[in-house]
N, C-alpha and C positions, 0 to 999 in steps of 0.2 A: 535174520535180524529184522525186526519190525521198524518201519520208518516212523520217526517222531513227527507230529505235526509242527509247523513253524510256531514260534512263540506268538502269543496274542499281543498286538500293538494296542494297548489300552487307550492311549491318547487319541489314536486314529478312530477307535471304536466310539469313544466319548464324543469326539467332534462329529462323526457321522450320525450318531444317534441324536445329538442335539440339533444338528442342522436339518435332518430329514423330517423330523416331527416338530410341529409347532406347539405340542403339548407335553408338559412334564408333570410329575406328581411330586409335591413337596410334603414330606413326612415330618410333621411337627411333633416333637416329644410331648407327651401329656395331652395331646389333642388328637387330631385325625390326619389323614392324608388328603391334601388339597390339590385338585387339578389346577394347572396354571398355564395360560398361553404365554409364550416367551419368545424372545429373539436371542439367538446365539451369536456371539462376537468373539471367535477364536478361543478364548479361555473363560468367558463369563456369559451367563445367561441373565438377561434383564427381564423383569416382570413389572407390570404396572397394576396397581390395585387402588380401590377407593370408589367414591360415588360415580356411577355410570360405567364402571369397569368391573373386572372380576373381583369377587369377594375373597380376601385372604386375611387371616389373622395377623396380628403383629408377630413377625418372625423372630425367633431367638437368633443369637449370633451363629449358631451351627444347626443345620438341618440336613436331612437325608433327601437326595433327589433320586427318584425312580424314573428311569427312562424306558419307554416302551417302543415296540416296533410299530411303525405307522401302518404296516400291512396287516399284521396279525393281532396287534394289541398285547402281545406277550412281553414280559419283562426282558430287557436286554442287559441293563446295568443298574446297579444301585450304588451311589457314591455319596460321600459326605461333602458338604459345601458350606463355605462361609457366607452368611447373609449380611449385607451392608446396605442400609438405606442411604440413597444418594441425596445430597442437599440440592434443592432446586436452584438452578442458576450456575452451579459449579460446572467446570468443564466436563467432568464425568457424567453429570446429569444431562447436560445438553447433548452429548454424544449418544447416550442411551435413549433419550427422548426422540432424537432424530431417527435412530434405528427402529424404534417401536412405531413411530408415526409412519415410516416408509412401509412397514410390514402390515400395518392396520388396513384391512380391506373395506371396512364399513364406517369410516369416520364421517360424522355428520356435522362436526364443528371444528374449531381450532383446538384440537386435542392437546397440543403442547402447552398452550396457555392455561387450559383447564387442569391439566395434570400438575402444573406448577402451583396452582391455587388450591386444588382440592385432593390430589391423589399422591400416592407414594410410588416411587420407582425404586426397586430393590435389585442390587447386583448379587447374583448367586455364583460364587466361584468354587468349583470343585477342587478338592485337595485329597492327598493320601491315596492309599490303595482302595479299590472298589470293595464294597461290602458284599456285592453279588456281581457275577459276571458269567459269560458263557462257560459252562462246565463246572460252575460253583454256585448253584442256586440253593437257597434255603429249602428245606423240606417242609417247613411250616405252612399251614393253610393261612394265607394272608387275606382271605375274604373279610369284609367288614359290612356292618349294617349301613344302608344308605343314609346320607346326612339328612337331618331334620330340615324341613323347608315349609314355607307357607304356600308354595305353589300347589295347585290342585286342579283337577278336572271336575267341572261341575256336573257333567253327565256324559255317558258314553254315546258317541255318535258314529254309527257304522259308515264306512266309505262305500260309495256305489259308483260304478262306472257311469259317466255322463250324468251324475246326480240322480236323485230319486224323483220318480214321476209324481204327478199329483195324486193324492189319495182319492180313491173313488168310493162311493157309498157301498158298493157290493163287494169290497175287498174282504176276504176272510183269511185269517192266519193259516198258512200252510195249504190253502186252496187256490184254485184258479179263479181269476176275476173275469175271464172271458166267457161270454155267452154265445152260444151257437145261434146263428140267424139263418132263416130260410128266405131266399129271395124269390 
């Protein structure tokens, strides 16, 4: 008789995946999948978006969250979640803002005041059975074209150990620039 593996504890897997990685992917229907920095608080992930923060579209009431391994980048879990925009100044908003501020490593201003004025804090609360989980992943190819962006590289610049030396008049491509001297 073969021994059955123990049943998968999905709530523990969800909590572990959310707390170990600071990045999740928000799959918005009729749009694309958006990466989002988040903070996990036992049952809810909080994300902040807006000017000076990560770009996110206006989220519908229900989205899919894709959680990936911090080590390998592979999908661990895909689950549905309710998306609720928190009202600035409400007890829920203050709680979420404090968690986000504490986790923010590179804040250069009073983030909480700016978030209340210009940004959106959204609570993402997973619900129901996972759409994908270990042992039950989709066989579809989920690759997508990269998002359009205005970011560009103006020119290719190779990296050189200790920088590039000054260019000399007798440099030739592929050749040596050293001349033999007799003393």
